[in-house]
N, C-alpha and C positions, 0 to 999 in steps of 0.2 A: 162077969160082964166086959173085962178088959179082953180077955181070951177071945171072946166071942166077936169084939169089934177087929181083932187083930186078923183072926180069921177071915170075917167079912171082907176085909181089905186086902189080904194076902192071896188068899185063893184066885179072885179075878186077875190079879197081876201074873200069877203062876200060869193060869190057864192061856194068857195072852202071849205069855212068852213060849208057852209050849206049844200054842198053836202052829208055829210055821214048822215045828218038828214033826207034827203029826199030818202037815200039809205043805210039803217040801216047796211046792209051785208058789206059795203065798210069799210075800215081802214080809220082812221082819219090821214091825211098826216103831219097834222101841228103837230103830237105829237111826230115824230121822228125826230133826228138831222139831219141824210141826207136828209128828205123831207123837213125841214126848209130851208137848204140851198141850195136845188134846187129850190124851191119856189121863195127864194130872188134870185138867178139867173134869174129867169122867169120873175118876176116883176121889176126887173133892167134892163132888155134887152130893148135897144133901138127900138126893132123892137115892132110893134103893136100886141096886143095881140088878134086874131081874137076870140078867144071863150076862157072862162073860162075853158071848158072842157078840151081843149087841156093843160093847166097846170095841171089841176088835173091828165090827164093821164101821163104826163111827171113825174108828182111826183110818181105817182103808180108804173111806170115803173121802176124807180130809186129804189123804196123799193122793189119791185120784184128781181131786180138783187140783193141787198144787202142781201134780206132774203136767195135767192139760194146760194150765196156766203157763207153765215154763215151756212147754213144747209150741205153744200159740207164740210166745214173746219171741223164742228163736226163730220161726217161721217167719214172723213179722221183720224181725234183725236181716235175716237173710234176704227177704224180698226187698228191702229197702236198700241193702247194700248192692244187689244185682241193678235196679232201677237207677242208683246212682252211678254205678259203674258203665250203664248203657248211656246214660245221659252225658258223662263225661267222654266217652268214646265218639258220640256223634258231635261232640263240640271239637274234639281235637280233629276230626276228619273234613269240618267244615274249611274250605278254603277261603280265604280272604279276598274281599272283592277288589279285582284288579282297578289301579288308580289309573286315571287318563293323564300319565306322564308324558312330558316331552322336554326338551333342551330349547333353550330361546338365549338369544343375546340380550345381556342386559342394556345394552346401548342401543340396539335396533330390535325392539319388540316384536317386530314382524318377520325376523328370520328365526325360523324353528327348524327342528330336526328331532327324529325319533332316536338318534343316537349322539355321543358324544362328540365334540369336534368344534371348528372355530369358525367364527362369523366370517363369510367372504366379503363383508363390506369393511369391517374395522379390524378383523383379526383376534378379537377378544374370544376366550373359551365360553362356550354355550354353558348355561347353568340351568340345572333340572327344575321344572316347573310343574307343579302338580294339577292347575289349573286347567280347564277344558281348552284346547287349542281352538283358538278363534280366528288363525288365518292358515294358508295353506304351508304346508313345508316347504321351505326354499332348499334345494340341492345344495351341498357343499361343495367347494372345492379349494384347491392347492394354490390357487393363483393369489398373487399379491394383492393386499385389500387397496381399494381405493382411499383417498384421504379424505372424502365427503361424501355424501347421498347426492343423488341426482336433484338439484332444484331445492327449493324451501321442503323442510322435512316437519317442521314444528310450527306451533301458533302459539306465541306467547302474549296474547292480548292483555293479559291481567296480570302484570308482575307486580306481588306486594311491596307497598312503599313502607316497609316496616324500618322501625329505628335500628340502626346497626353501628357498631365500633369498629373503625380501622386500625392499624397496627400503631398508630401515634394516639390511640386514644379518642380520637375525636369522635363525635356522635353524627351520624349521617341517616338522610332517609335514603333507602336503598335505591328505589326507582328514581326519585326526583333528582338525585344528588349523582349518581353513577351511571344510569341507562338512559334516561331521557333525552331525546335527539342526538344520542352518540352511536358511533360504530364501537361494539364492545365485544371481548373475547372472554368467556368465563370458564375457569376450571373448579374443581373441588379438591380439597386438600384436609390433612390435619397435621400437625406438627410432630407427634410421636410417632408418625408412619414410617415404616422402614421398608416398604415395598415399592409401589408405583409413584408415591408422592414426590420423593427426591428427583427421579427422572422427569416427572411431569414437570415439576417446578424448574429444573434446570433447562427443559424444553422451552419453558416458557420465557425464561430469561433471553433465550437465543433468539426468540419470536420477536420480544421486545427489541433487541439490537437491530435485528433487520429492518423492522418496521419504522425505527428512527431513521435509518438510512434512506429509506424509500420515502421519508417524509409522510406516512400516513398517519394520521391523527386518531389512534384506537385506544380506548381505555381497556386495560386488562384488569381482571377482577378474580381473585381467588377466595373461595367461601370455604370458611372451616365446617367440615360434619361432625366436629367435636367441640361444640363451643364453650361446654362446660371447663373443659382442660386447656382450651387455647384462648387465652386472655390476651388483650392487647399486647402486653409485655412479651408474650411468647411468640405472637406473631411477628413483632418488630424482630426477635430474634433470629427468626426463621427466614424473613425477608432479609436481613441484613447477610445471612450466610450464604444466598442466593444473589448478592449484590442486586436487588430490586430497584429500579430508578423509578422518577416520578411518573406517574400516569399509571402504576401499578397499585391497586389497592387490595389490601389482605383484609377480610370480613369476618366479624365474631358477633356475638350479641346473646340476648335471651334464648335458651334453649327451645323454647315452645315458637317463638318467632322465626328463629334460623329455620325450624322444621318444616315450618309452613311455607317458608320461602323454598327450600329444597323441595318441597312437594309439587309447588308450582312451576319449578323449572325442570321436573322430571328426574330429579337426582336423589329422591328420600331413599334410604336403606336402612334396615333393622340393627344392622351392626356396622359399624364406621370401616371396617375393613374390608367389607363388600362394596365400596363404594367405585365407580366404574371410573376409567381414564377418558371420560366424557369432557369434551369443550364444546360451549354453546358459542355460536358466532352470530352476531345479529347488527342489523342496521335498523334500529329503533325509529328513525324518521321515516322509513318506508315499509315498516312493519316485516322487514325480511330477517327469518331466523333459521339456522341450520344448525346442525351437529358434526362434529367430525372427532377424529381419534387422537387423544391427547399424546400419543407416543408416536405418531408420524413424524418424520424429518421437518424440521424447523422450515425449509423451503416450502414444503407442502402447505403447512399449516399459514404460512404469509399468504400463499397463493389463495387458499380459501378466505382470508380474511379480506385479501385486495378485491376479490370478487364480491363481498358483501358491499365493501365501498362503491360498487359501480351499481348498485341496484339503483332503480328508479321507482 
C-alpha cells in the first residue's frame, strides 16, 4: 500500500520535471515560486490525478496569468512615468506671467519710470512697484531737484487727534496741541537710524536756527516711525544730541495709533528703514499743505516754510 502511494505521488512529479526535457520550448514550472505552490496544491489534493499533463497545464496556466499581470503592471508603470514626465516638462516650459512693474518715487508717487533712476523733483532713488501704473511715466533728467512741488500738493483735512507723548513724557493730543491753527514742519525719524535720520535731524536744527533769526513762528515736529523702541527717554537723548530748542517736539506713542497717524500723513512704511526723507509743511489756518525734500539745503527749506506763512 505504501509503495503504491509513493509511486502515485512520485510518477507525476517525475513526469512534470521531465516534461520540459521532452519539450525544450516549455518553461520549467518547478523553477518559479508561484509554480511550486500550485504544484504542491496539485500533489496534495485528495482527488486523484488523472494525468500528469493536467498538473503541468495547471502550473503553466498559473505562470501565464502571473506573467500577464507582471507585464500589465510594468506597462502601467511605464505609462504613468511617461505621463508624469510630460506633465513636468510642460510645467517647466510654462513662462511666468509678466508683472506690471515700474519704478516710482516714494515721496512723489506721480513720478514713475520703467527703469531705475532718481526723482527729478526730490532726487530720491525710485523704488520698484508691482502695482498697475495709474499715471503716465514722467521722463527723468539729471537736473537738480527743486525744493518743493508747484503749489499745494496734498490735502490733510483729517489729521488724527490721537494721544501722543513728547520727549519729556508729556501726554499731548497730536492735532489739538501741535497742529491746530499753526504753521508746522513735520519730518519722520527713529533714534536707531544710521542712514538718513542724522542728516535729516541736523538739517532741521539748522532750519530752526534760521527760522528764529527771521522771527517766523513755526512748530517743528519729528514723528518716530519706531514707537516701540523710541520711548520718551530715548527721544529726549536724541533731541539733546542735536541741540533741539523749544518749539521742536519729538513724538512717540502707542504703535497702532502712531501707525494710523503715519498713514494719514502719507508716511506709512512696512519697514522703518524704508521711510522717506520727506518733510510736510503746512499752514493749518488756511488749509495749505505741501511736501518737500528733507535733505535740501536749510536755506531752501526755510524758503518753503516762509511761503507757507504767506498763504491766505
